[in-house]
ZADRENPA-508493 format. One record per residue (C-alpha): residue number from 1; residue in three letters; chain; x, z, y. Coordinates in steps of 0.25 Angstrom, whole numbers, always signed. Example, Ala and Ser with C-alpha at 12.3 -4.5 7.8 and 13.67 -1.06 7.14 Angstrom:
BEGIN
<node nr="1" rest="ALA" kette="A" X="+49" Z="+31" Y="-18"/>
<node nr="2" rest="SER" kette="A" X="+55" Z="+29" Y="-4"/>
// end
This chain:
BEGIN
<node nr="1" rest="MET" kette="A" X="-52" Z="+226" Y="+46"/>
<node nr="2" rest="PHE" kette="A" X="-37" Z="+221" Y="+46"/>
<node nr="3" rest="ASP" kette="A" X="-31" Z="+211" Y="+54"/>
<node nr="4" rest="VAL" kette="A" X="-25" Z="+199" Y="+48"/>
<node nr="5" rest="PRO" kette="A" X="-11" Z="+195" Y="+54"/>
<node nr="6" rest="ASN" kette="A" X="-13" Z="+179" Y="+59"/>
<node nr="7" rest="ASP" kette="A" X="-2" Z="+173" Y="+48"/>
<node nr="8" rest="ILE" kette="A" X="-9" Z="+180" Y="+37"/>
<node nr="9" rest="GLU" kette="A" X="-23" Z="+175" Y="+41"/>
<node nr="10" rest="HIS" kette="A" X="-17" Z="+160" Y="+43"/>
<node nr="11" rest="ARG" kette="A" X="-12" Z="+159" Y="+30"/>
<node nr="12" rest="PHE" kette="A" X="-24" Z="+165" Y="+23"/>
<node nr="13" rest="ARG" kette="A" X="-33" Z="+155" Y="+30"/>
<node nr="14" rest="SER" kette="A" X="-22" Z="+143" Y="+26"/>
<node nr="15" rest="SER" kette="A" X="-23" Z="+149" Y="+13"/>
<node nr="16" rest="VAL" kette="A" X="-38" Z="+147" Y="+11"/>
<node nr="17" rest="GLN" kette="A" X="-38" Z="+134" Y="+18"/>
<node nr="18" rest="ASN" kette="A" X="-26" Z="+128" Y="+10"/>
<node nr="19" rest="GLU" kette="A" X="-35" Z="+134" Y="-3"/>
<node nr="20" rest="ILE" kette="A" X="-48" Z="+126" Y="+2"/>
<node nr="21" rest="VAL" kette="A" X="-40" Z="+113" Y="+5"/>
<node nr="22" rest="GLN" kette="A" X="-33" Z="+111" Y="-9"/>
<node nr="23" rest="SER" kette="A" X="-47" Z="+114" Y="-16"/>
<node nr="24" rest="LEU" kette="A" X="-52" Z="+101" Y="-10"/>
<node nr="25" rest="SER" kette="A" X="-41" Z="+93" Y="-17"/>
<node nr="26" rest="TYR" kette="A" X="-42" Z="+86" Y="-32"/>
<node nr="27" rest="PRO" kette="A" X="-31" Z="+81" Y="-41"/>
<node nr="28" rest="GLU" kette="A" X="-36" Z="+67" Y="-40"/>
<node nr="29" rest="MET" kette="A" X="-37" Z="+66" Y="-26"/>
<node nr="30" rest="ASP" kette="A" X="-26" Z="+57" Y="-22"/>
<node nr="31" rest="TYR" kette="A" X="-24" Z="+48" Y="-36"/>
<node nr="32" rest="ARG" kette="A" X="-33" Z="+35" Y="-30"/>
<node nr="33" rest="TYR" kette="A" X="-23" Z="+35" Y="-18"/>
<node nr="34" rest="GLU" kette="A" X="-11" Z="+36" Y="-27"/>
<node nr="35" rest="ASP" kette="A" X="-16" Z="+24" Y="-36"/>
<node nr="36" rest="VAL" kette="A" X="-20" Z="+15" Y="-25"/>
<node nr="37" rest="VAL" kette="A" X="-8" Z="+5" Y="-25"/>
<node nr="38" rest="GLU" kette="A" X="+1" Z="+4" Y="-14"/>
<node nr="39" rest="ALA" kette="A" X="+0" Z="-7" Y="-3"/>
<node nr="40" rest="HIS" kette="A" X="+11" Z="-19" Y="-5"/>
<node nr="41" rest="PRO" kette="A" X="+21" Z="-18" Y="+6"/>
<node nr="42" rest="GLU" kette="A" X="+19" Z="-25" Y="+18"/>
<node nr="43" rest="THR" kette="A" X="+3" Z="-27" Y="+16"/>
<node nr="44" rest="TYR" kette="A" X="-7" Z="-21" Y="+25"/>
<node nr="45" rest="GLN" kette="A" X="+1" Z="-20" Y="+38"/>
<node nr="46" rest="TRP" kette="A" X="-10" Z="-28" Y="+44"/>
<node nr="47" rest="VAL" kette="A" X="-18" Z="-16" Y="+46"/>
<node nr="48" rest="PHE" kette="A" X="-10" Z="-10" Y="+56"/>
<node nr="49" rest="HIS" kette="A" X="-9" Z="-24" Y="+64"/>
<node nr="50" rest="GLU" kette="A" X="-19" Z="-26" Y="+75"/>
<node nr="51" rest="GLU" kette="A" X="-18" Z="-41" Y="+75"/>
<node nr="52" rest="ARG" kette="A" X="-31" Z="-48" Y="+78"/>
<node nr="53" rest="GLU" kette="A" X="-30" Z="-55" Y="+64"/>
<node nr="54" rest="TYR" kette="A" X="-34" Z="-41" Y="+58"/>
<node nr="55" rest="HIS" kette="A" X="-45" Z="-38" Y="+69"/>
<node nr="56" rest="GLN" kette="A" X="-52" Z="-51" Y="+64"/>
<node nr="57" rest="LEU" kette="A" X="-51" Z="-47" Y="+49"/>
<node nr="58" rest="GLY" kette="A" X="-57" Z="-32" Y="+50"/>
<node nr="59" rest="SER" kette="A" X="-57" Z="-20" Y="+60"/>
<node nr="60" rest="ASN" kette="A" X="-42" Z="-17" Y="+65"/>
<node nr="61" rest="LEU" kette="A" X="-39" Z="-3" Y="+57"/>
<node nr="62" rest="SER" kette="A" X="-28" Z="+0" Y="+66"/>
<node nr="63" rest="GLY" kette="A" X="-36" Z="-2" Y="+78"/>
<node nr="64" rest="TRP" kette="A" X="-45" Z="+9" Y="+71"/>
<node nr="65" rest="LEU" kette="A" X="-37" Z="+17" Y="+66"/>
<node nr="66" rest="LYS" kette="A" X="-30" Z="+21" Y="+80"/>
<node nr="67" rest="GLU" kette="A" X="-43" Z="+19" Y="+89"/>
<node nr="68" rest="VAL" kette="A" X="-56" Z="+21" Y="+80"/>
<node nr="69" rest="ASP" kette="A" X="-63" Z="+32" Y="+74"/>
<node nr="70" rest="GLY" kette="A" X="-74" Z="+30" Y="+63"/>
<node nr="71" rest="VAL" kette="A" X="-73" Z="+22" Y="+49"/>
<node nr="72" rest="TYR" kette="A" X="-64" Z="+10" Y="+44"/>
<node nr="73" rest="TRP" kette="A" X="-68" Z="+3" Y="+33"/>
<node nr="74" rest="VAL" kette="A" X="-59" Z="-4" Y="+25"/>
<node nr="75" rest="ASN" kette="A" X="-65" Z="-14" Y="+15"/>
<node nr="76" rest="GLY" kette="A" X="-58" Z="-18" Y="+3"/>
<node nr="77" rest="LYS" kette="A" X="-60" Z="-23" Y="-11"/>
<node nr="78" rest="ALA" kette="A" X="-55" Z="-14" Y="-23"/>
<node nr="79" rest="GLY" kette="A" X="-40" Z="-15" Y="-23"/>
<node nr="80" rest="SER" kette="A" X="-36" Z="-19" Y="-9"/>
<node nr="81" rest="LYS" kette="A" X="-43" Z="-7" Y="-1"/>
<node nr="82" rest="SER" kette="A" X="-36" Z="+6" Y="-9"/>
<node nr="83" rest="THR" kette="A" X="-23" Z="-1" Y="-6"/>
<node nr="84" rest="PHE" kette="A" X="-24" Z="-2" Y="+8"/>
<node nr="85" rest="MET" kette="A" X="-31" Z="+11" Y="+10"/>
<node nr="86" rest="LYS" kette="A" X="-19" Z="+17" Y="+4"/>
<node nr="87" rest="TYR" kette="A" X="-9" Z="+9" Y="+14"/>
<node nr="88" rest="LEU" kette="A" X="-15" Z="+16" Y="+25"/>
<node nr="89" rest="PRO" kette="A" X="-12" Z="+29" Y="+25"/>
<node nr="90" rest="ASP" kette="A" X="+3" Z="+27" Y="+21"/>
<node nr="91" rest="THR" kette="A" X="+6" Z="+18" Y="+33"/>
<node nr="92" rest="ASN" kette="A" X="+12" Z="+24" Y="+46"/>
<node nr="93" rest="GLN" kette="A" X="+3" Z="+14" Y="+55"/>
<node nr="94" rest="LEU" kette="A" X="-10" Z="+21" Y="+52"/>
<node nr="95" rest="ARG" kette="A" X="-5" Z="+35" Y="+54"/>
<node nr="96" rest="ASP" kette="A" X="+0" Z="+29" Y="+67"/>
<node nr="97" rest="TYR" kette="A" X="-12" Z="+23" Y="+70"/>
<node nr="98" rest="LEU" kette="A" X="-21" Z="+34" Y="+69"/>
<node nr="99" rest="GLY" kette="A" X="-11" Z="+42" Y="+77"/>
<node nr="100" rest="LEU" kette="A" X="-18" Z="+34" Y="+90"/>
<node nr="101" rest="TRP" kette="A" X="-32" Z="+38" Y="+85"/>
<node nr="102" rest="ALA" kette="A" X="-29" Z="+53" Y="+82"/>
<node nr="103" rest="GLY" kette="A" X="-19" Z="+53" Y="+95"/>
<node nr="104" rest="ASP" kette="A" X="-14" Z="+68" Y="+94"/>
<node nr="105" rest="VAL" kette="A" X="-23" Z="+74" Y="+84"/>
<node nr="106" rest="LEU" kette="A" X="-20" Z="+76" Y="+71"/>
<node nr="107" rest="LEU" kette="A" X="-21" Z="+65" Y="+61"/>
<node nr="108" rest="PHE" kette="A" X="-26" Z="+66" Y="+47"/>
<node nr="109" rest="VAL" kette="A" X="-26" Z="+53" Y="+39"/>
<node nr="110" rest="VAL" kette="A" X="-34" Z="+56" Y="+25"/>
<node nr="111" rest="SER" kette="A" X="-36" Z="+48" Y="+14"/>
<node nr="112" rest="PHE" kette="A" X="-44" Z="+47" Y="+0"/>
<node nr="113" rest="PHE" kette="A" X="-45" Z="+34" Y="-10"/>
<node nr="114" rest="PHE" kette="A" X="-59" Z="+34" Y="-18"/>
<node nr="115" rest="TRP" kette="A" X="-58" Z="+31" Y="-32"/>
<node nr="116" rest="ASN" kette="A" X="-68" Z="+26" Y="-41"/>
<node nr="117" rest="SER" kette="A" X="-59" Z="+27" Y="-54"/>
<node nr="118" rest="GLY" kette="A" X="-55" Z="+42" Y="-51"/>
<node nr="119" rest="THR" kette="A" X="-62" Z="+54" Y="-53"/>
<node nr="120" rest="LYS" kette="A" X="-73" Z="+60" Y="-48"/>
<node nr="121" rest="LEU" kette="A" X="-68" Z="+67" Y="-36"/>
<node nr="122" rest="GLN" kette="A" X="-59" Z="+55" Y="-33"/>
<node nr="123" rest="LYS" kette="A" X="-72" Z="+46" Y="-30"/>
<node nr="124" rest="SER" kette="A" X="-81" Z="+58" Y="-26"/>
<node nr="125" rest="GLN" kette="A" X="-85" Z="+62" Y="-12"/>
<node nr="126" rest="VAL" kette="A" X="-81" Z="+75" Y="-15"/>
<node nr="127" rest="GLY" kette="A" X="-67" Z="+72" Y="-18"/>
<node nr="128" rest="PHE" kette="A" X="-67" Z="+62" Y="-8"/>
<node nr="129" rest="LEU" kette="A" X="-71" Z="+73" Y="+3"/>
<node nr="130" rest="ARG" kette="A" X="-61" Z="+84" Y="-5"/>
<node nr="131" rest="ALA" kette="A" X="-50" Z="+74" Y="-4"/>
<node nr="132" rest="LEU" kette="A" X="-51" Z="+71" Y="+10"/>
<node nr="133" rest="LEU" kette="A" X="-53" Z="+85" Y="+15"/>
<node nr="134" rest="PHE" kette="A" X="-42" Z="+90" Y="+7"/>
<node nr="135" rest="GLN" kette="A" X="-33" Z="+82" Y="+16"/>
<node nr="136" rest="VAL" kette="A" X="-39" Z="+84" Y="+27"/>
<node nr="137" rest="LEU" kette="A" X="-37" Z="+99" Y="+25"/>
<node nr="138" rest="SER" kette="A" X="-23" Z="+98" Y="+18"/>
<node nr="139" rest="LEU" kette="A" X="-19" Z="+93" Y="+32"/>
<node nr="140" rest="HIS" kette="A" X="-26" Z="+103" Y="+41"/>
<node nr="141" rest="PRO" kette="A" X="-32" Z="+115" Y="+32"/>
<node nr="142" rest="ASP" kette="A" X="-36" Z="+122" Y="+44"/>
<node nr="143" rest="LEU" kette="A" X="-48" Z="+112" Y="+44"/>
<node nr="144" rest="VAL" kette="A" X="-54" Z="+119" Y="+32"/>
<node nr="145" rest="PRO" kette="A" X="-62" Z="+131" Y="+39"/>
<node nr="146" rest="GLY" kette="A" X="-69" Z="+121" Y="+48"/>
<node nr="147" rest="ILE" kette="A" X="-73" Z="+110" Y="+39"/>
<node nr="148" rest="LEU" kette="A" X="-76" Z="+120" Y="+27"/>
<node nr="149" rest="PRO" kette="A" X="-80" Z="+132" Y="+34"/>
<node nr="150" rest="GLY" kette="A" X="-89" Z="+136" Y="+21"/>
<node nr="151" rest="VAL" kette="A" X="-77" Z="+135" Y="+11"/>
<node nr="152" rest="TRP" kette="A" X="-67" Z="+140" Y="+21"/>
<node nr="153" rest="ALA" kette="A" X="-76" Z="+152" Y="+24"/>
<node nr="154" rest="MET" kette="A" X="-78" Z="+154" Y="+8"/>
<node nr="155" rest="ALA" kette="A" X="-63" Z="+152" Y="+4"/>
<node nr="156" rest="TYR" kette="A" X="-57" Z="+162" Y="+16"/>
<node nr="157" rest="SER" kette="A" X="-67" Z="+172" Y="+12"/>
<node nr="158" rest="ASP" kette="A" X="-64" Z="+172" Y="-3"/>
<node nr="159" rest="ALA" kette="A" X="-50" Z="+170" Y="+0"/>
<node nr="160" rest="THR" kette="A" X="-51" Z="+184" Y="+9"/>
<node nr="161" rest="ARG" kette="A" X="-56" Z="+190" Y="-5"/>
<node nr="162" rest="LEU" kette="A" X="-45" Z="+185" Y="-12"/>
<node nr="163" rest="GLU" kette="A" X="-56" Z="+176" Y="-20"/>
<node nr="164" rest="PRO" kette="A" X="-51" Z="+163" Y="-26"/>
<node nr="165" rest="LEU" kette="A" X="-54" Z="+151" Y="-17"/>
<node nr="166" rest="SER" kette="A" X="-54" Z="+141" Y="-28"/>
<node nr="167" rest="LEU" kette="A" X="-68" Z="+147" Y="-34"/>
<node nr="168" rest="ILE" kette="A" X="-76" Z="+141" Y="-20"/>
<node nr="169" rest="PHE" kette="A" X="-70" Z="+126" Y="-19"/>
<node nr="170" rest="ARG" kette="A" X="-80" Z="+119" Y="-25"/>
<node nr="171" rest="TRP" kette="A" X="-82" Z="+108" Y="-15"/>
<node nr="172" rest="LEU" kette="A" X="-94" Z="+102" Y="-14"/>
<node nr="173" rest="LEU" kette="A" X="-98" Z="+88" Y="-7"/>
<node nr="174" rest="SER" kette="A" X="-106" Z="+94" Y="+4"/>
<node nr="175" rest="GLN" kette="A" X="-95" Z="+103" Y="+8"/>
<node nr="176" rest="LEU" kette="A" X="-85" Z="+93" Y="+9"/>
<node nr="177" rest="MET" kette="A" X="-93" Z="+84" Y="+16"/>
<node nr="178" rest="ASP" kette="A" X="-97" Z="+95" Y="+27"/>
<node nr="179" rest="ALA" kette="A" X="-82" Z="+96" Y="+28"/>
<node nr="180" rest="PHE" kette="A" X="-78" Z="+81" Y="+30"/>
<node nr="181" rest="LEU" kette="A" X="-87" Z="+80" Y="+40"/>
<node nr="182" rest="ALA" kette="A" X="-83" Z="+92" Y="+47"/>
<node nr="183" rest="LEU" kette="A" X="-69" Z="+87" Y="+47"/>
<node nr="184" rest="GLY" kette="A" X="-74" Z="+75" Y="+56"/>
<node nr="185" rest="LYS" kette="A" X="-81" Z="+85" Y="+65"/>
<node nr="186" rest="GLN" kette="A" X="-72" Z="+97" Y="+66"/>
<node nr="187" rest="THR" kette="A" X="-64" Z="+98" Y="+79"/>
<node nr="188" rest="SER" kette="A" X="-57" Z="+111" Y="+78"/>
<node nr="189" rest="ILE" kette="A" X="-45" Z="+104" Y="+72"/>
<node nr="190" rest="PRO" kette="A" X="-42" Z="+91" Y="+79"/>
<node nr="191" rest="ILE" kette="A" X="-37" Z="+80" Y="+68"/>
<node nr="192" rest="ASN" kette="A" X="-41" Z="+66" Y="+66"/>
<node nr="193" rest="ILE" kette="A" X="-44" Z="+60" Y="+53"/>
<node nr="194" rest="CYS" kette="A" X="-43" Z="+46" Y="+47"/>
<node nr="195" rest="PHE" kette="A" X="-48" Z="+43" Y="+33"/>
<node nr="196" rest="LEU" kette="A" X="-44" Z="+34" Y="+24"/>
<node nr="197" rest="ILE" kette="A" X="-53" Z="+33" Y="+13"/>
<node nr="198" rest="ASP" kette="A" X="-52" Z="+23" Y="+3"/>
<node nr="199" rest="GLY" kette="A" X="-64" Z="+17" Y="-8"/>
<node nr="200" rest="LEU" kette="A" X="-77" Z="+23" Y="-3"/>
<node nr="201" rest="ASP" kette="A" X="-82" Z="+11" Y="-13"/>
<node nr="202" rest="GLU" kette="A" X="-76" Z="+21" Y="-24"/>
<node nr="203" rest="PHE" kette="A" X="-84" Z="+33" Y="-19"/>
<node nr="204" rest="ASP" kette="A" X="-91" Z="+39" Y="-29"/>
<node nr="205" rest="GLY" kette="A" X="-104" Z="+43" Y="-21"/>
<node nr="206" rest="ASN" kette="A" X="-113" Z="+37" Y="-10"/>
<node nr="207" rest="HIS" kette="A" X="-105" Z="+27" Y="-1"/>
<node nr="208" rest="ASP" kette="A" X="-114" Z="+28" Y="+10"/>
<node nr="209" rest="ASP" kette="A" X="-111" Z="+44" Y="+11"/>
<node nr="210" rest="MET" kette="A" X="-96" Z="+41" Y="+11"/>
<node nr="211" rest="GLY" kette="A" X="-98" Z="+31" Y="+22"/>
<node nr="212" rest="GLU" kette="A" X="-107" Z="+39" Y="+30"/>
<node nr="213" rest="LEU" kette="A" X="-98" Z="+51" Y="+28"/>
<node nr="214" rest="PHE" kette="A" X="-85" Z="+44" Y="+34"/>
<node nr="215" rest="LYS" kette="A" X="-95" Z="+37" Y="+46"/>
<node nr="216" rest="GLU" kette="A" X="-98" Z="+52" Y="+51"/>
<node nr="217" rest="LEU" kette="A" X="-85" Z="+57" Y="+49"/>
<node nr="218" rest="THR" kette="A" X="-79" Z="+48" Y="+57"/>
<node nr="219" rest="THR" kette="A" X="-88" Z="+49" Y="+67"/>
<node nr="220" rest="SER" kette="A" X="-78" Z="+61" Y="+73"/>
<node nr="221" rest="THR" kette="A" X="-69" Z="+55" Y="+81"/>
<node nr="222" rest="HIS" kette="A" X="-57" Z="+61" Y="+75"/>
<node nr="223" rest="VAL" kette="A" X="-60" Z="+55" Y="+60"/>
<node nr="224" rest="LYS" kette="A" X="-60" Z="+40" Y="+55"/>
<node nr="225" rest="ALA" kette="A" X="-60" Z="+34" Y="+40"/>
<node nr="226" rest="SER" kette="A" X="-56" Z="+20" Y="+35"/>
<node nr="227" rest="LEU" kette="A" X="-64" Z="+20" Y="+21"/>
<node nr="228" rest="SER" kette="A" X="-63" Z="+8" Y="+11"/>
<node nr="229" rest="SER" kette="A" X="-69" Z="+3" Y="+1"/>
<node nr="230" rest="ARG" kette="A" X="-74" Z="-11" Y="-5"/>
<node nr="231" rest="PRO" kette="A" X="-84" Z="-19" Y="+3"/>
<node nr="232" rest="TRP" kette="A" X="-96" Z="-13" Y="-2"/>
<node nr="233" rest="ILE" kette="A" X="-108" Z="-15" Y="+6"/>
<node nr="234" rest="VAL" kette="A" X="-112" Z="+0" Y="+8"/>
<node nr="235" rest="PHE" kette="A" X="-98" Z="+1" Y="+16"/>
<node nr="236" rest="GLU" kette="A" X="-102" Z="-13" Y="+23"/>
<node nr="237" rest="ASP" kette="A" X="-114" Z="-5" Y="+28"/>
<node nr="238" rest="LEU" kette="A" X="-108" Z="+8" Y="+31"/>
<node nr="239" rest="PHE" kette="A" X="-96" Z="+3" Y="+38"/>
<node nr="240" rest="ALA" kette="A" X="-101" Z="-9" Y="+45"/>
<node nr="241" rest="SER" kette="A" X="-99" Z="-4" Y="+60"/>
<node nr="242" rest="CYS" kette="A" X="-83" Z="+3" Y="+57"/>
<node nr="243" rest="PRO" kette="A" X="-71" Z="-6" Y="+58"/>
<node nr="244" rest="LYS" kette="A" X="-67" Z="-11" Y="+45"/>
<node nr="245" rest="MET" kette="A" X="-57" Z="-20" Y="+38"/>
<node nr="246" rest="TYR" kette="A" X="-60" Z="-29" Y="+25"/>
<node nr="247" rest="LEU" kette="A" X="-47" Z="-28" Y="+18"/>
<node nr="248" rest="GLN" kette="A" X="-48" Z="-42" Y="+12"/>
<node nr="249" rest="ASN" kette="A" X="-47" Z="-49" Y="+25"/>
<node nr="250" rest="VAL" kette="A" X="-34" Z="-42" Y="+29"/>
<node nr="251" rest="THR" kette="A" X="-27" Z="-42" Y="+16"/>
<node nr="252" rest="TYR" kette="A" X="-23" Z="-56" Y="+13"/>
<node nr="253" rest="ARG" kette="A" X="-8" Z="-56" Y="+17"/>
<node nr="254" rest="ASP" kette="A" X="-5" Z="-44" Y="+11"/>
<node nr="255" rest="ILE" kette="A" X="-9" Z="-49" Y="-1"/>
<node nr="256" rest="GLU" kette="A" X="-2" Z="-61" Y="+1"/>
<node nr="257" rest="LYS" kette="A" X="+9" Z="-55" Y="+4"/>
<node nr="258" rest="TYR" kette="A" X="+9" Z="-45" Y="-9"/>
<node nr="259" rest="ILE" kette="A" X="+7" Z="-58" Y="-18"/>
<node nr="260" rest="GLY" kette="A" X="+19" Z="-64" Y="-11"/>
<node nr="261" rest="ASP" kette="A" X="+28" Z="-52" Y="-13"/>
<node nr="262" rest="ARG" kette="A" X="+23" Z="-50" Y="-25"/>
<node nr="263" rest="SER" kette="A" X="+25" Z="-64" Y="-31"/>
<node nr="264" rest="ASN" kette="A" X="+39" Z="-66" Y="-23"/>
<node nr="265" rest="ARG" kette="A" X="+46" Z="-54" Y="-31"/>
<node nr="266" rest="SER" kette="A" X="+42" Z="-63" Y="-45"/>
<node nr="267" rest="GLU" kette="A" X="+53" Z="-72" Y="-48"/>
<node nr="268" rest="GLN" kette="A" X="+45" Z="-79" Y="-58"/>
<node nr="269" rest="TYR" kette="A" X="+35" Z="-81" Y="-48"/>
<node nr="270" rest="ARG" kette="A" X="+44" Z="-86" Y="-38"/>
<node nr="271" rest="ARG" kette="A" X="+49" Z="-97" Y="-47"/>
<node nr="272" rest="LEU" kette="A" X="+35" Z="-101" Y="-51"/>
<node nr="273" rest="THR" kette="A" X="+31" Z="-101" Y="-37"/>
<node nr="274" rest="ASP" kette="A" X="+44" Z="-111" Y="-33"/>
<node nr="275" rest="LYS" kette="A" X="+39" Z="-120" Y="-45"/>
<node nr="276" rest="HIS" kette="A" X="+24" Z="-121" Y="-39"/>
<node nr="277" rest="PRO" kette="A" X="+25" Z="-115" Y="-26"/>
<node nr="278" rest="GLU" kette="A" X="+11" Z="-122" Y="-23"/>
<node nr="279" rest="GLU" kette="A" X="+5" Z="-114" Y="-34"/>
<node nr="280" rest="SER" kette="A" X="+10" Z="-102" Y="-29"/>
<node nr="281" rest="LEU" kette="A" X="+4" Z="-103" Y="-16"/>
<node nr="282" rest="ALA" kette="A" X="-9" Z="-106" Y="-22"/>
<node nr="283" rest="LEU" kette="A" X="-9" Z="-93" Y="-31"/>
<node nr="284" rest="GLY" kette="A" X="-5" Z="-85" Y="-21"/>
<node nr="285" rest="LYS" kette="A" X="-18" Z="-90" Y="-12"/>
<node nr="286" rest="GLU" kette="A" X="-27" Z="-89" Y="-23"/>
<node nr="287" rest="ILE" kette="A" X="-23" Z="-74" Y="-25"/>
<node nr="288" rest="LEU" kette="A" X="-23" Z="-71" Y="-11"/>
<node nr="289" rest="GLU" kette="A" X="-39" Z="-77" Y="-9"/>
<node nr="290" rest="LYS" kette="A" X="-43" Z="-70" Y="-23"/>
<node nr="291" rest="ALA" kette="A" X="-38" Z="-57" Y="-18"/>
<node nr="292" rest="ASP" kette="A" X="-49" Z="-55" Y="-7"/>
<node nr="293" rest="GLY" kette="A" X="-40" Z="-42" Y="-3"/>
<node nr="294" rest="VAL" kette="A" X="-39" Z="-36" Y="-16"/>
<node nr="295" rest="PHE" kette="A" X="-23" Z="-32" Y="-17"/>
<node nr="296" rest="LEU" kette="A" X="-25" Z="-25" Y="-31"/>
<node nr="297" rest="TRP" kette="A" X="-32" Z="-39" Y="-36"/>
<node nr="298" rest="VAL" kette="A" X="-20" Z="-45" Y="-29"/>
<node nr="299" rest="LYS" kette="A" X="-9" Z="-35" Y="-35"/>
<node nr="300" rest="LEU" kette="A" X="-16" Z="-38" Y="-49"/>
<node nr="301" rest="VAL" kette="A" X="-17" Z="-53" Y="-49"/>
<node nr="302" rest="VAL" kette="A" X="-1" Z="-53" Y="-45"/>
<node nr="303" rest="ASP" kette="A" X="+2" Z="-44" Y="-55"/>
<node nr="304" rest="SER" kette="A" X="-4" Z="-52" Y="-66"/>
<node nr="305" rest="LEU" kette="A" X="+0" Z="-65" Y="-60"/>
<node nr="306" rest="LEU" kette="A" X="+16" Z="-60" Y="-60"/>
<node nr="307" rest="ASN" kette="A" X="+14" Z="-55" Y="-73"/>
<node nr="308" rest="GLY" kette="A" X="+10" Z="-70" Y="-78"/>
<node nr="309" rest="ILE" kette="A" X="+20" Z="-75" Y="-69"/>
<node nr="310" rest="ARG" kette="A" X="+31" Z="-66" Y="-79"/>
<node nr="311" rest="ASN" kette="A" X="+24" Z="-72" Y="-90"/>
<node nr="312" rest="ARG" kette="A" X="+28" Z="-86" Y="-87"/>
<node nr="313" rest="ASP" kette="A" X="+14" Z="-91" Y="-81"/>
<node nr="314" rest="GLU" kette="A" X="+12" Z="-103" Y="-74"/>
<node nr="315" rest="PHE" kette="A" X="+3" Z="-105" Y="-62"/>
<node nr="316" rest="ALA" kette="A" X="-8" Z="-110" Y="-70"/>
<node nr="317" rest="ASP" kette="A" X="-6" Z="-96" Y="-78"/>
<node nr="318" rest="LEU" kette="A" X="-6" Z="-87" Y="-64"/>
<node nr="319" rest="TRP" kette="A" X="-18" Z="-94" Y="-60"/>
<node nr="320" rest="GLU" kette="A" X="-26" Z="-92" Y="-72"/>
<node nr="321" rest="ARG" kette="A" X="-22" Z="-76" Y="-69"/>
<node nr="322" rest="LEU" kette="A" X="-28" Z="-76" Y="-58"/>
<node nr="323" rest="ARG" kette="A" X="-39" Z="-83" Y="-60"/>
<node nr="324" rest="LEU" kette="A" X="-41" Z="-71" Y="-71"/>
<node nr="325" rest="LEU" kette="A" X="-39" Z="-61" Y="-60"/>
<node nr="326" rest="LEU" kette="A" X="-54" Z="-59" Y="-54"/>
<node nr="327" rest="LYS" kette="A" X="-55" Z="-53" Y="-39"/>
<node nr="328" rest="ASP" kette="A" X="-63" Z="-42" Y="-45"/>
<node nr="329" rest="LEU" kette="A" X="-54" Z="-32" Y="-49"/>
<node nr="330" rest="GLU" kette="A" X="-64" Z="-25" Y="-59"/>
<node nr="331" rest="THR" kette="A" X="-65" Z="-40" Y="-66"/>
<node nr="332" rest="LEU" kette="A" X="-50" Z="-38" Y="-65"/>
<node nr="333" rest="TYR" kette="A" X="-47" Z="-28" Y="-73"/>
<node nr="334" rest="CYS" kette="A" X="-55" Z="-33" Y="-84"/>
<node nr="335" rest="ARG" kette="A" X="-46" Z="-46" Y="-84"/>
<node nr="336" rest="PHE" kette="A" X="-34" Z="-41" Y="-84"/>
<node nr="337" rest="LEU" kette="A" X="-38" Z="-33" Y="-98"/>
<node nr="338" rest="GLY" kette="A" X="-41" Z="-46" Y="-102"/>
<node nr="339" rest="LEU" kette="A" X="-29" Z="-55" Y="-98"/>
<node nr="340" rest="VAL" kette="A" X="-19" Z="-62" Y="-110"/>
<node nr="341" rest="GLN" kette="A" X="-8" Z="-54" Y="-105"/>
<node nr="342" rest="SER" kette="A" X="-11" Z="-39" Y="-108"/>
<node nr="343" rest="ILE" kette="A" X="-10" Z="-29" Y="-96"/>
<node nr="344" rest="SER" kette="A" X="-5" Z="-15" Y="-99"/>
<node nr="345" rest="MET" kette="A" X="-15" Z="-4" Y="-100"/>
<node nr="346" rest="PRO" kette="A" X="-6" Z="+6" Y="-91"/>
<node nr="347" rest="TRP" kette="A" X="-5" Z="-6" Y="-79"/>
<node nr="348" rest="PHE" kette="A" X="-20" Z="-9" Y="-81"/>
<node nr="349" rest="SER" kette="A" X="-24" Z="+5" Y="-78"/>
<node nr="350" rest="GLN" kette="A" X="-15" Z="+7" Y="-67"/>
<node nr="351" rest="VAL" kette="A" X="-22" Z="-6" Y="-60"/>
<node nr="352" rest="PHE" kette="A" X="-36" Z="+1" Y="-62"/>
<node nr="353" rest="GLN" kette="A" X="-29" Z="+14" Y="-55"/>
<node nr="354" rest="ILE" kette="A" X="-27" Z="+6" Y="-44"/>
<node nr="355" rest="LEU" kette="A" X="-41" Z="+4" Y="-40"/>
// end
């Protein structure tokens, strides 16, 4: 048997590894992330504060990021949690705090956004695991032989016989689950991983199984996960002993700032406020109290009120608009369709896509 030069063998192995990694991806993998609305400027900055005020409202996220393993549960209503979860990985502070946890070890931050209105893969456990493994293995393909040994052996063997590798990639849930758990147990390549997962409640499967999967994975000292969901009993029970945050308790100031910034940019609203300052304050207070931490609801309400002001609505009309815009988002969509002033369907379609 002829010896193969090391550089040729390395390139060959890299080629096989990369083809396995690419087979995990699918086109709509990032669609949900791209559709989630961006956070308003200067909102959510409190999340990295360590003041006692925030400690009383929920477990300190910055402390968990820099010191603690395991699961951190973000509890929020529809229309609030996804914006928050999208904000986190875009901040320098997240990396800084996680760097204190990881130390000198290579750090990966991996995210996924479930979407119950998306494709079958986008809301399935198979699609979820493929997306997470793709992100991790793209950053370090040398992990492939260790966490996917059966797939690796078959792909390597077929590649040496010049057979097409694509024929063997039929990803099964059992394969992906084994690989995901092996990722947490492997020690041959030192890495620390933080998973940021939005929308466990939008997962099309057994929620207990998904929660237990992450609890088992994060028993490893080099893996942690921040998971978000709506306040369902199944998640309250699953994460009862985990550090957690209730978004509706800590977003009051962010929503107040958003309302103020949007309103102050409207010249018509400023003129109306100058004439009726007490009515303006009362209306803003009512929106804050009804919002219950749901940014999407606030956005839709402010859009509607400013639209009314442009049409010369008085405060009595604005109060009536607010009365019609119910807190429950699904009911809100139906209510929008019935408003006297028609809403263009392209815009309405975009609103649905935000969720």
